[in-house]
C-alpha positions in Angstrom: 7.7 23.2 19.9 6.0 20.2 18.3 4.3 17.4 20.1 6.8 14.9 18.8 9.8 16.9 20.1 8.3 17.4 23.5 7.3 13.8 23.6 10.9 12.8 22.9 12.2 15.1 25.7 9.8 13.7 28.2 10.7 10.2 27.4 14.4 10.9 27.5 14.0 12.3 31.0 12.0 9.2 32.1 14.7 6.9 30.7 17.5 8.9 32.5 15.7 8.5 35.8 15.1 4.8 35.1 18.8 4.3 34.4 19.8 6.0 37.6 17.6 3.8 39.5 19.0 0.7 37.7 15.5 -0.5 36.8 14.3 -1.7 33.4 10.9 -0.7 32.1 9.7 -3.1 29.4 7.3 -0.6 27.9 9.3 2.7 27.7 12.9 1.4 27.7 13.8 1.6 24.0 17.5 0.6 24.5 16.7 -3.0 23.6 14.9 -1.7 20.4 17.6 0.7 19.3 17.6 0.9 15.6 21.3 1.0 15.5 21.3 -2.6 16.7 19.0 -3.7 13.9 21.0 -5.3 11.2 20.0 -4.6 7.6 19.7 -8.4 7.3 16.7 -8.2 9.6 14.7 -6.9 6.7 16.6 -8.0 3.7 19.6 -10.3 3.0 21.1 -8.1 0.3 23.6 -5.4 1.1 21.9 -2.0 1.0 23.0 0.6 -1.5 23.2 4.3 -1.0 20.3 6.6 -0.3 19.6 9.4 2.1 17.6 8.9 5.3 14.5 10.8 6.1 12.9 11.3 9.5 10.5 14.2 9.1 6.8 13.8 9.3 4.7 12.9 6.3 1.8 15.1 5.5 -0.1 12.7 3.1 -2.2 10.5 5.3 -5.2 8.4 4.6 -7.1 5.7 6.4 -8.4 4.1 3.2 -7.1 0.7 4.5 -9.6 0.8 7.3 -12.6 0.6 5.0 -13.7 -2.9 4.2 -11.6 -4.0 7.2 -11.8 -7.5 8.8 -15.0 -8.1 10.8 -14.8 -8.3 14.6 -14.3 -11.7 16.3 -14.8 -12.6 19.9 -11.4 -12.2 21.5 -9.9 -14.5 24.1 -7.9 -12.1 26.1 -5.4 -14.6 27.5 -2.4 -15.1 25.1 -1.0 -11.9 23.6 2.2 -13.3 22.3 1.2 -12.1 18.8 1.6 -8.6 20.1 5.1 -9.1 21.6 7.4 -6.9 19.4 10.4 -9.1 20.6 8.8 -12.3 19.6 10.3 -12.4 16.1 13.7 -13.8 15.2 15.3 -11.3 12.9 16.9 -14.0 10.9 13.7 -15.8 10.5 12.0 -12.5 9.6 13.8 -12.0 6.3 10.9 -10.7 4.1 12.4 -12.4 1.0 12.9 -15.8 2.6 10.3 -18.2 1.1 8.5 -17.7 -2.2 4.7 -18.1 -1.7 4.3 -18.6 -5.4 6.2 -21.9 -5.0 4.5 -23.0 -1.9 2.1 -25.3 -3.5 -0.7 -24.1 -1.2 -4.0 -25.2 -2.6 -6.1 -26.0 0.5 -9.9 -26.0 0.4 -11.6 -22.8 1.4 -15.3 -22.1 2.0 -16.7 -19.0 0.4 -18.3 -16.6 2.8 -22.0 -15.7 2.5 -21.5 -12.0 1.8 -18.8 -10.2 -0.1 -16.2 -8.4 2.0 -16.8 -10.6 5.1 -13.5 -11.7 6.6 -14.8 -14.7 8.5 -12.1 -17.4 8.8 -13.0 -20.1 6.3 -12.7 -23.8 7.0 -9.1 -24.8 5.9 -6.7 -27.6 6.2 -4.7 -27.8 9.4 -1.3 -26.0 9.6 0.4 -29.3 9.9 -0.8 -30.3 6.4 0.5 -27.1 4.7 3.5 -27.5 2.4 6.9 -26.7 4.0 7.4 -23.7 1.7 4.1 -22.3 2.8 4.9 -22.8 6.4 8.3 -21.1 6.0 6.6 -18.1 4.3 4.0 -17.9 7.1 6.7 -17.8 9.7 8.5 -15.1 7.6 5.3 -13.0 7.6 4.8 -13.4 11.3 8.4 -12.4 12.1 8.3 -9.4 9.8 5.1 -8.2 11.3 6.7 -8.5 14.8 9.8 -6.6 13.5 7.6 -3.8 12.0 5.8 -3.3 15.4 9.1 -3.3 17.2 10.8 -0.8 15.0 7.8 1.5 14.7 7.2 1.4 18.5 10.9 2.4 19.1 10.6 5.4 16.7 7.2 6.4 18.2 8.5 6.4 21.8 11.5 8.5 20.8 9.2 11.1 19.1 10.5 10.3 15.6 7.3 8.8 14.4 4.0 10.7 14.6 0.9 8.9 15.8 -0.7 8.7 12.4 2.3 7.0 10.9 2.7 4.7 13.9 -0.9 3.6 13.7 -0.7 3.0 10.0 2.3 0.7 10.5 0.6 -1.1 13.3 -2.4 -1.6 11.1 -0.2 -3.1 8.4 1.3 -5.5 10.9 -2.2 -6.5 11.9 -3.3 -7.1 8.3 -0.3 -9.4 7.8 -1.2 -11.4 11.0 -4.9 -11.7 10.1 -4.1 -12.8 6.5 -1.7 -15.4 7.9 -4.3 -16.6 10.3 -6.8 -16.9 7.5 -4.4 -19.0 5.5 -3.8 -21.3 8.5 -7.6 -21.3 9.3 -6.8 -20.2 12.8 -9.6 -18.4 14.6 -7.4 -18.2 17.8 -4.7 -16.5 15.7 -7.1 -13.8 14.6 -8.4 -13.3 18.1 -4.8 -13.0 19.5 -3.7 -10.6 16.8 -6.8 -8.3 17.3 -6.4 -8.3 21.1 -2.7 -7.5 20.8 -3.3 -4.7 18.3 -5.9 -3.1 20.7 -3.4 -3.4 23.6 -0.6 -1.6 21.5 -2.9 1.3 20.6 -4.1 1.6 24.2 -0.5 1.8 25.3 0.1 4.5 22.7 -2.8 6.5 24.0 -1.5 6.0 27.6 1.9 7.4 26.6 0.3 10.5 25.0 -1.8 11.0 28.1 1.3 10.8 30.4 3.0 13.3 28.1 0.4 15.8 29.4 1.4 18.9 27.4 -1.9 20.6 26.4 0.0 23.6 25.0 2.0 21.5 22.6 1.0 21.7 18.9 -1.7 19.1 18.1 -1.5 17.3 21.4 -5.2 17.4 22.2 -6.1 16.2 18.7 -3.4 13.5 18.8 -4.8 12.3 22.1 -8.3 12.2 20.7 -7.1 10.3 17.7 -5.3 7.8 19.9 -8.5 7.3 21.9 -10.4 6.8 18.7 -7.9 4.2 17.4 -7.9 2.3 20.7 -11.7 2.2 20.9 -11.9 1.0 17.3 -9.3 -1.7 17.9 -11.0 -2.8 21.1 -14.4 -3.0 19.4 -12.9 -5.3 16.8 -11.2 -7.4 19.4 -13.9 -7.8 22.0 -17.3 -7.2 20.6 -19.4 -10.3 20.5 -20.5 -10.7 16.8 -23.7 -12.4 17.9 -24.8 -9.6 20.2 -26.3 -6.8 18.0 -26.8 -4.5 21.0 -23.2 -4.8 22.1 -22.0 -4.2 18.5 -24.2 -1.1 18.1 -22.9 0.3 21.4 -19.3 -0.2 20.4 -19.8 1.4 17.0 -21.5 4.4 18.6 -18.5 4.9 20.9 -16.1 4.7 18.0 -18.3 7.2 16.0 -18.4 9.6 18.9 -14.6 9.6 19.2 -14.1 10.0 15.5 -16.3 13.2 15.5 -14.4 14.5 18.6 -11.0 14.1 17.0 -12.2 15.7 13.8 -13.5 18.7 15.8 -10.2 19.2 17.5 -8.2 18.9 14.2 -10.6 21.4 12.6 -9.9 23.8 15.5 -6.2 23.3 15.1 -6.5 23.9 11.3 -8.3 27.1 11.8 -5.6 28.3 14.3 -2.9 27.3 11.8 -1.7 24.3 13.9 -2.8 21.6 11.5 -2.4 21.0 7.8 -5.1 20.3 5.2 -3.7 16.7 5.1 -4.2 16.4 8.9 -7.8 17.6 8.4 -8.3 15.2 5.5 -7.0 12.3 7.6 -9.3 13.2 10.5 -12.3 13.4 8.2 -11.6 10.0 6.8 -11.8 8.4 10.2 -15.5 9.4 10.3 -16.3 7.4 7.2 -16.9 4.2 9.2 -16.2 0.5 8.8 -17.6 -1.3 5.8 -16.7 -4.8 6.8 -20.2 -6.1 6.9 -23.5 -5.2 5.2 -25.3 -3.9 8.3 -22.2 -1.9 9.3 -21.8 -0.6 5.7 -25.4 0.6 5.6 -24.9 2.4 8.9 -21.7 4.0 7.5 -23.5 5.7 4.6 -24.3 9.0 6.6 -20.7 9.2 7.7 -19.5 8.7 4.1 -21.8 11.4 2.9 -20.4 13.8 5.5 -16.9 12.7 4.7 -17.4 13.4 1.0 -18.7 16.9 1.7 -15.8 17.7 3.9 -13.3 16.3 1.3 -14.9 18.4 -1.4 -14.2 21.5 0.7 -10.7 20.3 1.5 -9.9 19.8 -2.2 -11.1 23.3 -3.0 -8.9 24.8 -0.2 -5.9 22.7 -1.4 -6.3 23.8 -5.0 -6.6 27.5 -3.8 -3.3 27.1 -1.9 -1.7 25.5 -4.9 -2.7 28.4 -7.1 -1.0 30.8 -4.6 2.1 28.6 -4.5 1.7 27.9 -0.8 3.2 24.8 0.8 -0.2 23.4 1.8 -1.1 23.3 -1.9 1.8 21.0 -2.9 0.9 18.9 -5.9 0.9 15.6 -4.0 -1.6 17.2 -1.5 -3.9 18.1 -4.4 -3.7 14.5 -5.8 -4.3 13.1 -2.3 -7.5 15.2 -1.9 -8.6 14.2 -5.4 -8.0 10.6 -4.6 -9.9 10.7 -1.4 -12.9 12.5 -2.9 -13.1 10.0 -5.8 -12.7 7.1 -3.4 -15.6 8.3 -1.2 -17.7 8.5 -4.4 -16.8 5.0 -5.2 -17.8 3.7 -1.8 -21.1 5.6 -1.7 -22.1 4.4 -5.2 -21.0 0.9 -4.5 -23.0 0.7 -1.3 -26.0 2.2 -3.1 -25.5 -0.4 -5.9 -25.2 2.3 -8.5 -22.8 0.4 -10.8 -22.3 3.1 -13.6 -21.5 5.8 -11.0 -19.2 3.4 -9.0 -17.3 2.5 -12.2 -16.8 6.1 -13.1 -15.7 7.0 -9.6 -13.2 4.1 -9.6 -11.7 5.3 -12.9 -11.3 8.8 -11.4 -9.8 7.5 -8.1 -7.5 5.1 -10.0 -6.1 7.9 -12.1 -5.7 10.1 -8.9 -3.9 7.2 -7.3 -1.4 6.9 -10.2 -0.9 10.7 -10.2 -0.3 10.7 -6.4 2.3 8.0 -6.6 4.0 9.7 -9.5 4.1 13.1 -7.7 5.5 11.5 -4.6 8.2 9.8 -6.6 9.3 13.1 -8.1 9.3 14.7 -4.7 11.3 11.8 -3.2 13.9 12.2 -5.9 14.2 15.9 -5.0 14.5 15.1 -1.3 11.1 16.6 -0.2 9.1 13.3 0.3 10.0 10.3 2.3 10.1 6.5 1.7 7.0 6.4 4.0 5.2 8.8 1.7 5.8 6.6 -1.3 4.9 3.4 0.6 1.7 4.9 2.0 0.6 6.3 -1.4 1.2 2.9 -3.0 -0.7 1.2 -0.2 -3.7 3.5 -0.6 -3.8 2.9 -4.3 -3.6 -0.9 -3.8 -6.4 -0.8 -1.2 -8.5 1.1 -3.7 -8.2 -1.9 -6.1 -9.3 -4.2 -3.3 -12.3 -2.0 -2.6 -13.2 -1.9 -6.3 -13.1 -5.8 -6.4 -15.4 -5.8 -3.4 -18.0 -4.1 -5.6 -17.2 -6.3 -8.5 -15.6 -3.6 -10.6 -13.1 -4.8 -13.2 -9.6 -3.6 -12.7 -7.7 -2.6 -15.9 -4.7 -4.9 -16.5 -2.6 -1.8 -17.3 -3.3 -0.4 -13.8 -2.5 -3.6 -12.1 0.8 -3.8 -14.0 1.6 -0.2 -12.9 1.0 -1.2 -9.3 3.4 -4.1 -9.6 6.1 -1.9 -11.1 5.5 0.7 -8.4 6.0 -1.9 -5.7 9.2 -3.1 -7.4 10.6 0.4 -7.4 9.6 0.8 -3.7 11.4 -2.3 -2.8 14.5 -1.2 -4.7 14.5 2.1 -2.9 14.2 0.4 0.5 17.1 -2.0 -0.4 19.3 1.0 -1.0 18.9 2.5 2.5 22.2 2.4 4.4 21.4 4.6 7.4 18.8 2.9 9.5 18.9 5.3 12.3 15.8 7.3 13.4 12.6 6.0 11.8 14.0 4.7 8.6 14.3 1.1 9.8 10.5 1.0 10.4 9.8 2.5 7.0 12.1 0.0 5.2 10.4 -2.9 7.0 7.0 -1.3 6.0 7.9 -1.6 2.3 8.8 -5.3 2.6 5.7 -5.8 4.7 3.5 -4.5 1.8 5.0 -7.1 -0.5 4.5 -9.9 2.0 0.9 -8.8 2.6 0.2 -8.9 -1.1 1.7 -12.4 -1.4 -0.4 -13.6 1.6 -3.6 -12.3 -0.1 -2.6 -14.0 -3.3 -2.3 -17.3 -1.4 -5.8 -16.9 -0.2 -7.1 -16.1 -3.7 -5.3 -19.1 -5.1 -6.9 -21.3 -2.4 -10.3 -19.9 -3.4 -9.7 -20.7 -7.0 -8.5 -24.2 -6.2 -11.5 -24.8 -4.0 -14.0 -23.6 -6.6 -12.4 -25.7 -9.3 -12.4 -28.9 -7.2 -16.1 -28.4 -6.2 -18.6 -30.6 -8.1 
């Protein structure tokens, strides 16, 4: 019996007892978050077309979005309203309400001193933003809140595995941080980071309460939850001015990353984890590259990660040659993508521009191949909307990482990404059955579009600022 199924049974029992006692539990009571009560208009105003609903677990995971992540800020642990999954008004959360390209946002923005730093720049106050920009920022906030709400409901019912849940929470956090950057709100960033840490700590607590050591992958899932909670807490609470505090927090995160990998490896050797599970666990050891000193410290972890990915790719290709399920073509492309991406990061950090450029070309091709193979599998009913969305997101984050190292992105590749996102949105719009986990996956697709638009606003503001400078 899987961790997810046992988890769902335990939660069902707890809810039954709670109902008998006529007491409401705001953390575990999912009745108020029932996806049956979520109107399709909460994520898109158009009527949905026809498409099947998927609820099985994705096997193609990557934490590429973690690398070059926002830098930690000092959190004020008071107001956690940003983390309240009920805070968003579904009507206001329509992902298509408000066109950021027509917002007229051209506020001044100070360049940061080092590439990749996510420090909040000086920016005009929110009250001076154009009305269209304000509407779009509200839309992004409401959609992030909706994504957290729907994914939490699916996770608590055992319909969403921890890896998928954490990825969707991370996407919601990125939206909130990007919106805070546009507003120039340091408090907004602090609240979003603190709320994110609280949500992951709650997930780890639920897994701990599950207490089923014999369930498949439970120990490794618990270790991964502990790692994610520690990483989020480090971002939210570590004092950026205290080098000793930051080093201690990074060491704790690194230790937990190695622990969860060891458990995944043991599960893999016992036939209880897939190569994709192992790949995802290995990627968590790569480290955070948000700042130069952190990036330099992450090089040993990246080297280790690259070596492990090389072996995982060999194993996956061997399985593919034998026609085994673990060697499915998208798994091969996933391993190729991760290996090439690790080469890009190592070469970029080492300032080896020719090697970095070649590694990017290889990773970019693997990203296109991965998305294409997922699309074919989706059409045949063996991949999910989440698989497609996650593959596109990984490819898009690769482009951001390449820009960090000042690698030119081919126009053809950028156009393919745009068309890929358009197809994703069309597939999401066709969903009619929003039961299970599909509501969260649909909102995830719309969230990817909103995040891209938020980042475009920031880039436009940078361009406007540089052009207006003497």
